[in-house]
C-alpha positions in Angstrom: -0.1 0.0 0.2 1.4 3.5 -1.1 1.7 6.7 0.8 -1.5 8.9 0.8 -1.7 11.1 -2.0 -0.9 14.8 -1.0 -3.2 17.4 -2.6 0.3 19.6 -3.5 1.4 16.6 -5.6 -1.8 16.7 -7.7 -1.6 20.2 -8.9 1.8 19.6 -10.7 2.8 17.9 -13.9 5.4 16.0 -12.0 2.9 14.9 -9.1 0.3 13.8 -11.8 2.5 12.1 -14.1 4.0 9.8 -11.0 0.4 8.8 -9.9 -1.6 8.4 -13.2 -2.6 4.9 -12.2 -4.0 6.4 -9.1 -6.2 9.0 -10.3 -8.6 10.1 -13.1 -7.2 12.6 -15.8 -9.9 14.7 -17.3 -8.7 16.9 -20.4 -11.6 19.7 -20.4 -10.2 21.5 -23.6 -11.9 21.8 -27.1 -11.9 18.6 -29.5 -9.1 20.2 -31.6 -6.8 21.0 -28.7 -7.5 17.2 -27.7 -6.7 15.8 -31.1 -3.5 17.9 -31.2 -1.7 16.3 -28.2 -3.3 14.7 -24.9 -2.0 12.8 -22.0 -2.3 8.9 -22.2 -4.9 7.9 -20.0 -7.0 11.1 -19.8 -10.5 11.1 -20.6 -11.8 13.9 -23.1 -14.7 15.7 -21.3 -15.0 19.6 -22.6 -15.4 22.4 -19.9 -19.1 23.4 -21.3 -20.1 19.5 -21.0 -18.7 19.6 -17.3 -20.6 23.0 -16.9 -23.6 21.3 -18.0 -23.4 18.5 -15.5 -21.6 15.8 -17.5 -19.3 13.8 -15.6 -19.0 10.6 -18.1 -18.1 7.6 -16.3 -15.9 9.3 -13.7 -15.7 7.4 -10.3 -16.7 10.0 -7.4 -14.5 7.7 -5.0 -11.3 8.3 -6.9 -9.5 11.6 -7.2 -9.9 13.6 -10.3 -7.2 15.9 -11.8 -8.6 18.3 -14.8 -6.0 19.5 -17.1 -6.3 22.3 -19.9 -4.1 24.4 -22.0 -3.1 26.8 -19.3 -4.7 25.8 -16.2 -7.9 28.6 -16.4 -10.6 26.3 -17.6 -9.2 23.6 -15.5 -9.7 25.7 -12.6 -13.3 26.1 -13.1 -14.0 22.6 -14.4 -12.5 21.5 -10.9 -14.4 23.8 -9.0 -17.6 22.2 -10.7 -16.6 18.9 -10.1 -15.9 19.6 -6.6 -19.4 21.0 -6.2 -20.8 17.7 -7.5 -19.1 15.8 -4.7 -15.6 14.7 -6.6 -12.3 14.7 -4.9 -10.9 17.2 -7.6 -7.6 18.9 -8.4 -6.8 21.6 -11.1 -3.2 21.1 -12.8 -1.7 24.1 -12.5 0.2 25.3 -15.6 -1.9 23.0 -17.9 -0.6 21.3 -21.0 1.6 24.1 -21.4 3.6 23.3 -17.9 3.4 19.5 -18.9 4.9 20.2 -22.2 7.8 22.6 -20.6 8.5 19.9 -18.2 9.2 17.3 -21.0 6.5 14.9 -19.9 4.8 12.4 -22.6 1.7 13.2 -24.5 0.6 12.4 -28.2 -2.0 12.5 -30.7 -4.8 10.0 -30.4 -3.1 7.9 -33.2 0.2 8.0 -31.2 2.3 10.5 -32.8 4.0 13.1 -30.8 1.5 15.5 -29.4 1.7 19.4 -29.8 -0.2 22.0 -27.4 -2.9 23.7 -29.4 
């Protein structure tokens, strides 16, 4: 059994990348951004859908980390998911910070991704 996850670890790209198997990662960007590059294992639920109450097949018993391009949209999505009873965290800096830290991401076809 591992150590409990600390909130600060789920707000950083490094912390999230080290715990991808323990969390649910939601990408709340628009479809064209998702297609340009996404983190392996992420679930795509656009912000507008989250605002409308869509949570897909997210498990309320498992922490959720939300990512967008820069961290602004995901902050709002995190608040909305939190209000619906999810333990939700915002990936600060978003995909831009994930990319700056050299962490892996790709297109849905497996080609190298880019932040759109």
